[in-house]
Residue frames as qw, qx, qy, qz and C-alpha x, y, z in Angstrom:
[[0.676, -0.604, -0.323, 0.272, -12.53, -17.48, -12.73],
 [0.015, -0.977, 0.137, -0.164, -10.98, -14.31, -11.29],
 [0.636, 0.371, -0.480, 0.477, -7.23, -14.11, -10.59],
 [0.100, -0.424, 0.475, -0.765, -8.12, -12.61, -7.19],
 [0.266, -0.206, -0.924, 0.181, -9.47, -14.62, -4.32],
 [0.092, -0.705, -0.620, 0.330, -11.70, -11.81, -3.12],
 [0.175, 0.895, 0.235, 0.338, -12.85, -8.29, -3.80],
 [0.471, -0.860, 0.129, 0.146, -10.73, -7.14, -0.87],
 [0.711, -0.230, 0.424, 0.512, -7.64, -8.67, -2.48],
 [0.482, 0.561, 0.421, 0.525, -8.40, -7.08, -5.85],
 [0.069, -0.966, -0.127, -0.214, -8.94, -3.62, -4.29],
 [0.607, -0.699, 0.237, 0.293, -5.79, -3.94, -2.16],
 [0.690, 0.067, 0.441, 0.569, -3.81, -4.90, -5.28],
 [0.294, 0.771, 0.335, 0.454, -5.22, -1.90, -7.17],
 [0.311, -0.950, 0.000, -0.007, -4.45, 0.46, -4.30],
 [0.683, -0.475, 0.352, 0.429, -0.86, -0.82, -4.05],
 [0.614, 0.379, 0.434, 0.539, -0.44, -0.52, -7.83],
 [0.111, 0.910, 0.209, 0.339, -1.49, 3.14, -7.79],
 [0.463, -0.873, 0.137, 0.069, 0.57, 4.02, -4.71],
 [0.760, -0.226, 0.375, 0.481, 3.67, 2.26, -6.00],
 [0.478, 0.592, 0.344, 0.550, 3.35, 4.19, -9.27],
 [0.116, -0.958, -0.083, -0.248, 2.84, 7.53, -7.45],
 [0.652, -0.697, 0.211, 0.214, 5.70, 6.83, -5.05],
 [0.706, -0.109, 0.438, 0.546, 8.06, 6.02, -7.94],
 [0.427, 0.832, 0.293, 0.199, 7.08, 8.92, -10.25],
 [0.487, 0.008, 0.031, 0.873, 9.71, 11.37, -11.35],
 [0.013, 0.534, 0.264, -0.803, 8.93, 15.08, -11.03],
 [0.218, 0.247, -0.455, -0.827, 8.20, 15.32, -14.76],
 [0.231, -0.235, -0.908, -0.257, 5.65, 12.51, -14.51],
 [0.401, -0.721, -0.555, -0.100, 3.67, 13.90, -11.59],
 [0.055, -0.763, 0.200, -0.612, 3.83, 17.09, -9.57],
 [0.403, 0.106, -0.774, 0.476, 5.60, 16.23, -6.32],
 [0.292, -0.087, 0.414, -0.858, 3.07, 18.19, -4.23],
 [0.768, 0.014, -0.216, -0.603, 0.23, 16.20, -5.84],
 [0.689, 0.114, -0.713, 0.066, 2.07, 12.92, -5.20],
 [0.123, 0.115, -0.694, 0.700, 2.50, 13.81, -1.54],
 [0.529, -0.053, 0.157, -0.832, -1.20, 14.72, -1.26],
 [0.811, 0.048, -0.460, -0.358, -2.19, 11.32, -2.70],
 [0.577, 0.121, -0.738, 0.329, 0.18, 9.39, -0.42],
 [0.040, -0.091, 0.566, -0.818, -0.80, 11.34, 2.69],
 [0.629, -0.054, -0.059, -0.774, -4.48, 11.04, 1.83],
 [0.802, 0.011, -0.577, -0.152, -4.24, 7.26, 1.62],
 [0.376, 0.123, -0.719, 0.571, -2.20, 7.12, 4.80],
 [0.315, -0.112, 0.358, -0.872, -4.90, 9.09, 6.61],
 [0.759, -0.017, -0.282, -0.586, -7.62, 6.84, 5.20],
 [0.757, 0.032, -0.651, 0.049, -5.98, 3.53, 6.18],
 [0.201, 0.131, -0.671, 0.701, -5.11, 4.77, 9.71],
 [0.484, -0.119, 0.189, -0.846, -8.82, 5.36, 10.24],
 [0.673, -0.031, -0.683, -0.284, -9.63, 1.66, 9.68],
 [0.775, -0.517, 0.157, -0.327, -11.01, -0.20, 12.69],
 [0.334, -0.599, 0.728, -0.004, -8.39, -2.42, 14.32],
 [0.756, 0.081, 0.650, -0.006, -9.74, -5.70, 12.87],
 [0.663, 0.735, 0.143, 0.008, -9.73, -4.25, 9.35],
 [0.062, 0.881, -0.470, -0.013, -6.26, -2.81, 9.85],
 [0.539, -0.377, 0.753, 0.017, -4.98, -6.24, 10.91],
 [0.774, 0.400, 0.490, -0.017, -6.67, -7.86, 7.95],
 [0.467, 0.879, -0.100, -0.011, -5.08, -5.32, 5.59],
 [0.180, -0.755, 0.630, 0.015, -1.63, -5.80, 7.12],
 [0.687, -0.104, 0.719, 0.014, -1.95, -9.58, 6.78],
 [0.718, 0.626, 0.306, -0.004, -3.04, -9.19, 3.17],
 [0.242, 0.907, -0.343, -0.023, -0.07, -6.94, 2.41],
 [0.434, -0.532, 0.727, 0.016, 2.19, -9.58, 3.98],
 [0.764, 0.227, 0.604, 0.018, 0.71, -12.26, 1.73],
 [0.561, 0.826, 0.054, -0.013, 1.11, -10.05, -1.30],
 [0.050, -0.847, 0.527, 0.040, 4.74, -9.35, -0.37],
 [0.617, -0.283, 0.734, 0.030, 5.48, -13.05, 0.07],
 [0.728, 0.437, 0.525, 0.064, 4.08, -13.77, -3.42],
 [0.300, 0.929, -0.086, -0.200, 5.83, -10.81, -5.13],
 [0.886, 0.156, 0.139, 0.414, 8.62, -11.68, -7.54],
 [0.344, 0.747, -0.048, 0.567, 9.84, -8.09, -8.13],
 [0.581, -0.201, -0.474, 0.630, 12.28, -7.22, -5.30],
 [0.057, 0.123, -0.116, 0.984, 11.55, -3.47, -5.33],
 [0.536, -0.365, -0.330, -0.686, 7.81, -4.02, -5.27],
 [0.730, -0.323, -0.586, 0.142, 8.21, -6.62, -2.52],
 [0.387, -0.060, -0.387, 0.835, 10.15, -4.04, -0.50],
 [0.245, -0.268, -0.111, -0.925, 7.39, -1.52, -1.06],
 [0.697, -0.374, -0.476, -0.384, 4.80, -4.01, 0.16],
 [0.682, -0.234, -0.549, 0.423, 6.85, -4.98, 3.19],
 [0.246, -0.057, -0.279, 0.926, 7.30, -1.30, 4.17],
 [0.230, -0.494, -0.473, -0.692, 3.69, -0.35, 3.48],
 [0.537, -0.652, -0.534, 0.022, 2.31, -0.93, 6.99],
 [0.492, -0.494, -0.192, 0.691, 4.92, 1.25, 8.64],
 [0.254, 0.048, 0.292, 0.921, 5.19, 3.78, 5.81],
 [0.258, -0.454, -0.457, -0.720, 1.45, 4.43, 5.73],
 [0.252, -0.369, 0.421, -0.790, 0.97, 4.48, 9.53],
 [0.802, -0.210, -0.425, -0.364, -0.72, 1.09, 9.97],
 [0.823, -0.306, -0.365, 0.311, 1.77, 0.08, 12.67],
 [0.339, -0.929, 0.092, 0.114, 3.65, 2.05, 15.27],
 [0.546, 0.683, -0.399, 0.277, 7.17, 3.03, 14.39],
 [0.844, -0.379, -0.196, 0.325, 9.92, 1.52, 16.49],
 [0.091, 0.923, -0.236, 0.288, 12.24, 4.05, 18.07]]
């Protein structure tokens, strides 16, 4: 039996893994310009999701954050919706 409840969950986990790695890379691990391109590219992609899929993704990120034992990764998950443009920023 798979450790993931759905393909959506597995793909979201993989996406978060990659983005968390890219976001945390030092300059000698990854070119900063390339890192920004990756992060901005994903942000653009997820902001294009239809509203129902966006809500589903935000809910999934919330579940993942609630289950996360690593505080820094939990913080990344909790900030993902705002950081990647899935929700409006509060001013």
